[in-house]
N, C-alpha and C positions, 0 to 999 in steps of 0.2 A: 856358303862359296865366295871363296876370295874373287876379286875381282879379274883377275890373271885366269883362272878357271875357270868362271863367265864366258870371257872372250875366247878360250880356247875351244869351248864347249861350241859356241857361235858358231866359229867356224868350220867347226864339223857337222854343226847343220848344214849351213850352209852348202859345204862341199857335198853332203850326201843330197841334198837337191839337185844341185849341178850336174854332179856322175851321174843320178838316178836319170836324170832329163836328158842330158848332153854325153854322155859315157865322161870314163875318165882321161881319155887322150884329148879329144875336143874338148875338154874344159881346161883352159891355161891358168897357168898360176896368176900373171897378170888378170884376167876375170874372176879368178879366185877372190883375189884383194879388191878388186872392184865391187865386190858382191859383198864381200862383209863389211866394207866400209875401211879399210888399213892401208898404210902407204904399202907401196913395193919393198920387199925383203922382211918389211916386221913380220909376215908369216913365219919366217925361219926362226924367228925368238921363243916362238909357240910349238914349234914341228921342225926341229933342226934338218931331220931329212926329209923335208920338204912333202911334198903332192906327196909320193908314195908312204909317206909317215903316214899321212892323211888318210889314204885309203886303207892302208892297214888295221889303223884305229876305229875306221868305221865297221869293218868286219868286225874286228873282235868284238866291238859293242854291240853288232847284231846277235854274237854267239852268247855272249852274257846275259846281255837283255832278253835273251829267248828261252833258254835252259830251266826248265822248272816250272814256268809259268803256270801250265797246265797239270791236273793231274786227273785221272778216272779214279772214281773212289764206287764201288760196288757194297757198300754198309747197307746193310736194309733191304739190301732186291731179293724177292721172294719169287718171281717168274721171269721169264724170258720175254715178257714185253719190258718190263722194267730193265733188264739189262741191255737189250736195244736202244730202249730211251736214254740210258745214261752213256751207251756207246756214241748216239749220233748227238746228244746233247757236246759229249767230247770232241767228239769231228768239228764241232760248230767253233768251238771255245779256240780247236788248236789253227782254223780257218781266220777265228779274229785274229788271231795273236799275226800271221802270218800276213793279214789285209791292214794294221795298224800301220801306219805311213812310214815312220820310223823302221820298223822289221819289213815292210813290203820293199823299202828302198835297199836297206839292206840285201834282201832277196835279189832284188834286180840287179845291183852292182855285183854281186857274188856270182851272179850265172855271169852276165857281161864282160865282168874282167876277169874271170878265172885263170887267165894264162899268164896273169899278172900278181896274182896271188904264192904265199905257200902252200904248199901241200897240206899243213896244217890249217890254212887260213880257208881254202877253199873245201876242205872235209866238212865245215861247220853243218852244212845241212845235214850231212850223212851222218854227224855227230846227233846233232838233233833229233834225226828221225829214230835212230835206233836206242834214244833214252826215251821217247815216247812209247816205243813199240816194247820196252824194258816193262814200262809202265802199263802198259795194255797189257800183259802178260800175267803180270802179277796181279794185275784185277781179276782176269779171266779166273785164273788160278785160284781165286776164292769164291769163284759162284761157280765153278764144274758141278757142282750137285743141282742146283737149276737148271743150268744147261745141259744132263745128263750125258755128259761126257769125262774122259778122263785126265786129269791132269796135264799129263802127257802132249795133249790136244791142243793145250795152252797159245805153246809158241807158232804153231801153226795158224791156229787162229787170229792170233798178233798181227802174224805176218800178213796173212792177208787181210786185214782189216787197214794195216797202213797201206798195201796195195791200193785198195778202194780211197783212201785220203791222199794220198799222194798225186795218184789219176785225176782227182777232183782238182787239185791244188796247181799241177800241171796246167791241165787242161786250159783251167779259169785264169789262173794270173798269168801263164807266159802265153800261150798260145791265144785266148780270147780280149787278155788285160780288162777281165771282168772282176772285180773286187766285191762285187753282190752276189750271195748265191739265192737264187730264185725258188719260189717254192713246188717248182717243179725238179729242180736239181737235189731239194732235201727231200723228194720224196723218192725220187731214182735211191739216194744214199741210204734213204729206211728200207726200201726194196731190197737192196744190195746186202746190207747187214742184215734185215731179216730170213732172206735166202740163206747166207754165210750161218748165220746160228742155227737153223732149222733143218741144214741139211741132210 
């Protein structure tokens, strides 16, 4: 990586930290320059459109880094308990993805600064959720015989699994600022998935 690209990434990392801690509006360009360790005005060499371009880039990186990192695979599954285990492991993978520092900060910045973002930027969470839901639906279609249901049931099951996952993410990350799933929360998720698949 070229030195200028390294400096650009350093600016983004520092800005991500500051925006997540203080908010976009409360973080001044001067504070950002000082934290990065560059002279006033040099930031515009790397980001000609200033702080807004930095915010846009952080959100876009959150999209690019997150999509496609987790997949639900039902290969070799022979019973409902295995399906439940795979779904629970998948939910925990998604949780891990959102609680990873860079993604967590992008998530919090997107929620906090959504009024400053374009429609495309602020919809990245919806797009990721839709992608994950599509993956779940495809995986469930592959095991409808194990679940003793029709392939047409897969979209509804996937939607309900997403609802369980989203509720946990929003309750724990946004409401409680909790980035660790406790054993009792994992047990609750397991019970909800079990109930759903054994309806």
